[in-house]
C-alpha angles and dihedrals in degrees: 000000000000094000091058114124087225088065121207091230087066088051093055091049090054096042107108115237088234088072090061090045091046097050100036106032102019091234112129132195106246090215091059095071111089127217103259111234102190134062088215091057091048090052093047092050093049092050094047091049097044108146092014109115102190144014087253090060090049091051092051092047092053093046095044095051111113115260112260129205091251142000133209130198125230095202110191122185119242101233139105091271104035123207131203118227117235133174137203113223119236115266095232100057121102100231122058094344112194094002127130114251144167114249110267145088149181125338118253124202096245091056093078095196143023095261094059090047091055094045094045095048091046090052092048092049102039110006090246100167117232091214088062094048128087117193113219104173149309139262130224113285120258133206117236123219087255089058097254120145106234124196116202115214120197120214140170113227136190111261125238097031117163098249122184123196113229100239094213091064113007127058099178144009117207141158138238118209108240094212089053094047092054092057105025121114116234122237124221110250124201114222121193115200145139119268122178087350091302129111107255134186124200136171125228138165119269144167127227110224121173090337093309127115115233110200143121121044092348091054092048092051093049090047089053091053091049091050096048097038104036109013090247104149118196128183101230104195141162110215120190116225108225 
């Protein structure tokens, strides 16, 4: 996304050196770790880091993970009632126009690892600053409908940042309450599409958040986080309507 007004060069200037140290050497700046303000965030971190005995081990795990085609960021605010950042894609773009998505995008060679991909793309799309973002783990990779391998990265972010959607790609930034997501029932969503050159309708779970429908790959990734972090198991299906 090199033509993005939130240019990636700006991102690299803002990226704290401790991220490079953290991901490459495993040495982390002690001042970088925030005071966690929610029991839910503490639980999510402990589940994501199960079997990891130190921050150094986490750093090595993140850096040693194979490079995926794309990465997305589950950015959750560090406050008593945490919120998950979501976006609605611009209506004029070719891929996933008008759909709800997590911030993120394709890997570029200079990224070096999946974490930097997720942070860079999130900055380009929303101006989410990497120096106000603390990575706490990752989720299992998922395959997009285009066949891309997507790695979800989970991070805690400072609340009330002045975010700006990049108009070329993002129409809206909004937030889902984490407490609500853990307990909310899904609603069946009807998707009309073309399959084998034929009009096809299928049903799939979704959430309604601020008037937006959260479904598809984004829904599957959020469901994975809810399962791992909070034992909320959801049957994420795609049912063809005959």
